[in-house]
LUMNUTOR-574369 format. One record per residue: residue in one letter; x negated, y, z of N, C-alpha, C in turn. Coordinates in pm, whole numbers, padded with zeros to 5 digits, always signed. Each point is the difference from the previous one (the first is absolute). Example, Ala and Ser with C-alpha at 12.3 -4.5 7.8 and 13.67 -1.06 7.14 Angstrom:
residues 2
A-01319-00569+00780+00089+00119+00000-00090+00120+00000;S+00035+00105-00072-00082+00119+00006+00077+00109+00073;
end
This chain:
residues 167
M+00933+02100-00322-00139-00028-00032-00028-00150-00004;M+00062-00077+00086-00032-00142+00009+00093-00090-00082;K+00101+00057-00065+00095-00083-00073-00066-00087-00106;P-00089+00051-00086-00064-00088-00098-00081-00113+00064;A-00071+00031+00108-00078-00103+00069+00091-00105+00062;A+00110+00044+00061+00094-00094+00062+00066-00088-00106;T+00034+00058-00113+00060-00078-00110-00099-00105-00050;S-00125+00041-00021-00103-00095-00044-00024-00107+00105;C-00003+00040+00125-00021-00095+00110+00110-00105+00001;N+00124+00043-00012+00111-00096-00002-00013-00098-00116;H-00036+00051-00118-00017-00086-00117-00114-00100+00022;L-00115+00049+00045-00115-00088+00023+00029-00102+00110;A+00068+00043+00106+00031-00092+00109+00091-00114-00047;K+00092+00030-00090+00086-00107-00055-00082-00098-00083;L-00094+00052-00078-00089-00089-00075-00083-00086+00095;G-00054+00066+00103-00080-00073+00098+00081-00106+00071;D+00122+00032+00036+00085-00097+00067+00024-00122-00090;K+00016+00024-00130+00018-00111-00094-00125-00087-00004;F-00117+00063-00011-00126-00075-00001-00015-00083+00127;I+00025+00066+00113-00020-00065+00129+00100-00114+00020;S+00122+00018-00047+00102-00104+00020-00033-00128-00077;E-00086+00012-00099-00039-00118-00079-00117-00077+00061;L-00058+00052+00108-00115-00064+00063+00043-00107+00098;S-00087-00096+00020+00021-00100+00105-00102+00025+00112;E+00018-00066+00110-00089+00017+00115-00145-00030-00037;M-00021-00094-00089-00137-00034-00040-00062+00105-00092;D+00081+00083-00062-00050+00102-00091-00067+00117+00072;V+00019+00014+00131-00054+00117+00069-00152+00005-00008;A-00066-00113-00014-00147-00002-00009-00049-00007-00144;A+00090+00012-00098-00039-00008-00141-00075+00125-00042;Q-00102-00020-00085-00078+00109-00058+00001-00015-00151;S-00002+00112-00072-00007-00008-00147-00142-00027-00046;S-00097+00034+00083-00141-00026-00031-00076-00010+00131;P-00116-00067-00001-00078-00010+00124-00032+00137+00056;G+00025+00017+00129-00025+00127+00066+00110+00102-00016;G+00106-00036-00074+00112+00093-00021+00091+00004+00121;K+00091+00094-00004+00099+00012+00107+00099-00116-00010;T+00049-00043+00116+00099-00107+00003+00140+00060+00006;A+00097-00081-00035+00139+00045+00005+00037+00043+00143;G-00039-00078+00098+00032+00034+00139-00062+00131+00043;W-00126+00022-00039-00066+00125+00036+00068+00118-00069;L+00032-00015-00127+00063+00109-00074+00134+00040+00062;I+00082-00097+00033+00131+00030+00058-00016+00065+00138;G-00087-00058+00082-00024+00056+00133-00059+00140-00007;H-00093+00021-00092-00063+00131-00015+00103+00104-00043;L+00083-00035-00096+00104+00093-00043+00096+00032+00114;A+00035-00102+00078+00093+00023+00112-00060+00095+00103;I-00126-00020+00038-00054+00087+00106-00031+00140-00050;T-00039+00014-00126-00029+00135-00049+00128+00081-00016;G+00104-00063-00051+00129+00069-00007+00052+00033+00139;D-00022-00092+00093+00045+00023+00137-00080+00111+00067;F-00126+00012-00033-00083+00109+00053+00063+00135-00036;V+00038+00015-00127+00062+00125-00043+00133+00021+00072;R+00080-00105+00011+00128+00010+00072-00022+00051+00142;R-00099-00059+00068-00027+00040+00139-00045+00145+00008;K-00079+00042-00097-00045+00140-00001+00115+00096-00030;L+00106-00054-00057+00121+00080-00023+00101-00014+00114;G-00045-00059+00112+00081-00004+00121+00082-00125+00023;R-00017-00102-00080+00078-00124+00018-00074-00100+00088;P+00074-00086+00069-00066-00106+00078-00057-00106-00094;P-00104-00069+00043-00064-00099-00087+00093-00116-00035;L-00018-00052-00120+00072-00120-00044-00096-00120-00012;T-00129+00026+00004-00099-00108-00010-00070-00016+00134;P-00037-00123+00035-00070-00023+00127-00138+00066+00001;K-00038+00050+00116-00132+00062+00017-00112-00097-00039;E+00022-00129+00022-00103-00101-00030-00030-00011-00150;W+00085+00053-00083-00024-00008-00144-00108+00097-00047;G-00025+00106+00076-00101+00099-00039-00135-00062-00029;P-00057-00079+00093-00130-00060-00025+00000-00105-00113;L+00117-00051-00035+00009-00098-00109+00009+00066-00137;F+00071+00113-00006+00037+00057-00130-00039+00145-00021;G-00067+00060+00095-00036+00141-00013-00101+00025-00110;P-00018+00127-00036-00100+00035-00101-00138-00056+00040;G-00066-00060-00096-00133-00056+00023-00002-00143+00051;T+00117-00056+00037+00002-00139+00046-00009-00094-00120;Q-00037-00122+00027-00017-00100-00104+00105-00110+00014;P+00049-00051-00112+00098-00108+00006-00064-00133+00039;S+00082-00091+00041-00043-00136+00033+00055-00097-00103;N-00074-00106-00025+00046-00107-00089+00081-00105+00075;E+00023+00023+00127+00074-00095+00084+00143+00050+00021;A+00097-00079-00042+00140+00039+00013+00039+00024+00147;A-00059-00075+00092+00034+00012+00142-00044+00135+00059;Y-00088+00071-00068-00048+00131+00044+00111+00104-00001;Y+00096-00018-00089+00103+00099-00025+00126-00023+00084;P+00070+00108+00029+00132-00017+00063+00090-00079-00096;P+00110-00055+00049+00092-00072-00090+00044+00089-00117;L+00012-00060-00115+00039+00075-00120+00133+00073+00021;A+00092-00061+00070+00129+00066+00025-00020+00131+00077;D-00095+00003+00094-00028+00122+00076-00064+00106-00090;L-00094-00043-00084-00065+00093-00093+00103+00059-00097;R+00082-00087-00054+00102+00042-00096+00098+00100+00064;S+00046-00031+00118+00095+00086+00071-00063+00135+00031;A-00125-00001+00047-00067+00126+00033-00016+00086-00126;F-00043-00060-00110-00016+00076-00124+00133+00065-00040;K+00103-00080-00003+00131+00049-00044+00052+00112+00092;N-00007-00021+00130+00051+00098+00096-00081+00130+00001;V-00132-00014-00006-00086+00118+00002+00028+00091-00119;Y+00001-00058-00120+00014+00086-00119+00142+00052-00019;A+00099-00075+00043+00138+00052-00007+00012+00121+00092;D-00054-00010+00119+00009+00112+00094-00088+00116-00043;L-00121-00028-00047-00091+00106-00040+00059+00085-00113;A+00054-00066-00100+00060+00074-00112+00116+00087+00049;S+00075-00050+00095+00115+00074+00053-00044+00120+00084;I-00090-00021+00093-00036+00110+00091-00086+00106-00069;A-00070-00037-00105-00082+00097-00071+00086+00114-00054;L+00122-00033-00038+00091+00101-00054+00043+00103+00102;D-00004-00038+00128+00048+00087+00107-00107+00087+00065;Q-00122-00006-00052-00110+00072+00064-00002+00147-00043;S-00032+00085+00094-00008+00144-00029-00130+00031-00074;E+00000+00113-00064-00121+00047-00069-00113+00022+00101;T+00037+00036+00122-00101+00021+00104-00070-00131+00032;V+00077-00108+00018-00059-00132+00028-00084-00047-00119;L+00057+00008-00118-00070-00049-00119-00122+00084-00034;G+00001+00127+00040-00114+00087-00025-00109-00009+00105;G+00027-00076+00107-00100-00019+00105-00116-00084-00049;P-00105-00009+00079-00119-00074-00043+00026-00150-00013;N-00066-00060-00097+00003-00145-00018-00054-00064+00128;P+00073-00093+00060-00046-00062+00124-00111-00104-00021;F-00028-00038-00125-00104-00099-00028-00123+00073-00053;E-00088+00034+00091-00114+00086-00028-00090-00050-00114;P-00024-00131-00018-00092-00043-00105+00038+00045-00143;V+00126+00033-00024+00039+00045-00134+00056+00142+00000;R-00018+00070+00111+00057+00134+00012-00058+00097-00104;D-00123-00020-00043-00057+00090-00100+00070-00013-00135;R+00054-00118-00031+00070-00022-00127+00152+00014+00014;L+00051-00031+00116+00144+00008+00029+00015+00084+00127;P-00006+00131-00013-00011+00084+00120+00123+00007+00090;T+00119-00018-00053+00119+00018+00083+00070-00133+00028;M+00087+00005+00098+00083-00117+00031+00085-00038-00121;G+00053+00099-00071+00081-00027-00119-00082-00067-00110;D-00124+00047-00019-00088-00062-00099-00026-00147+00036;F-00032-00022+00128-00031-00136+00045+00122-00091-00007;A+00114+00048+00045+00123-00080-00004+00034-00036-00146;T-00014+00098-00089+00028-00026-00141-00093-00108-00053;W-00128+00008+00032-00096-00102-00045+00036-00139+00054;I+00029-00010+00128+00034-00130+00059+00125-00058-00065;M+00099+00085-00029+00128-00046-00055-00005-00030-00150;T-00104+00047-00067-00005-00017-00146-00129-00068-00044;G-00110+00074-00004-00126-00054-00051-00052-00119+00078;H-00006+00013+00130-00050-00109+00085+00089-00123-00011;L+00130+00022+00011+00095-00111-00010-00010-00066-00137;G-00002+00079-00107-00009-00054-00135-00131-00074-00025;Y-00110+00056+00050-00131-00063-00017-00002-00140+00060;H+00043-00012+00125-00004-00130+00066+00107-00095-00053;L+00113+00050-00044+00098-00088-00065-00056-00053-00131;G-00081+00080-00069-00069-00048-00120-00092-00117+00033;Q-00069+00008+00111-00084-00113+00042+00085-00123+00031;L+00113+00022+00061+00091-00112+00029+00053-00060-00130;A+00030+00083-00098+00045-00049-00130-00111-00082-00067;E-00124+00043+00016-00114-00075-00056-00010-00138+00066;L+00026-00005+00130+00001-00130+00069+00106-00092-00060;R+00117+00055-00025+00108-00080-00060-00041-00049-00138;A-00059+00089-00080-00043-00038-00135-00110-00105+00005;S-00092+00015+00093-00109-00097+00012+00054-00135+00047;A+00099+00000+00088+00062-00127+00043+00071-00066-00117;S+00066+00079-00083+00067-00055-00118-00101-00060-00096;R-00113+00069-00020-00104-00052-00089-00054-00131+00054;A-00024-00006+00132-00053-00123+00060+00099-00113-00019;F+00129+00029+00020+00102-00102-00022-00001-00046-00146;L-00003+00095-00092+00002-00035-00142-00127-00071-00041;D-00116+00041+00054-00125-00069-00032+00009-00146+00045;G+00052-00022+00119+00017-00137+00048+00099-00077-00084;W+00106+00065-00042+00101-00063-00084-00059-00035-00136;D-00075+00095-00058-00061-00025-00131-00097-00117+00004;S-00074-00013+00109-00099-00107+00009+00064-00137+00016;K+00130-00003+00038+00068-00127+00020+00071-00046-00126;R+00000+00082-00102+00072-00035-00123-00079-00093-00088;
end
């Protein structure tokens, strides 16, 4: 049941790792538009949400408890680079969480996956653990990686705009 989601998760995580590996420490506070999500928030948010699912599937946490108030659902990003954990920590957590999540999802029983979604705010739309895990590994991951890609594109435009004005 989880093979397509795990395959998609592995593919998306590799794309995300490529995007993240191109960032510098100063990029963590970058936004594509005023009020938008920052690169640091996006990476941290993806790490803790993937880790939440891992923990609900019986694994020990890979992200620090202190990251919850920084990156949990409903939190807001900061424009200050010092607000974020070191980029190397964010990058490592993202990579480790999604590699493990894609792997362990394959080993879950139908009983576990058919159990109730542990995240009550979306249980009406994603009623089971399998539904929720699939969403986190595919739609949620892809959505936020799209935002990260927009940050990269906006940084390239800013660089090119500055370059064009110097010609």
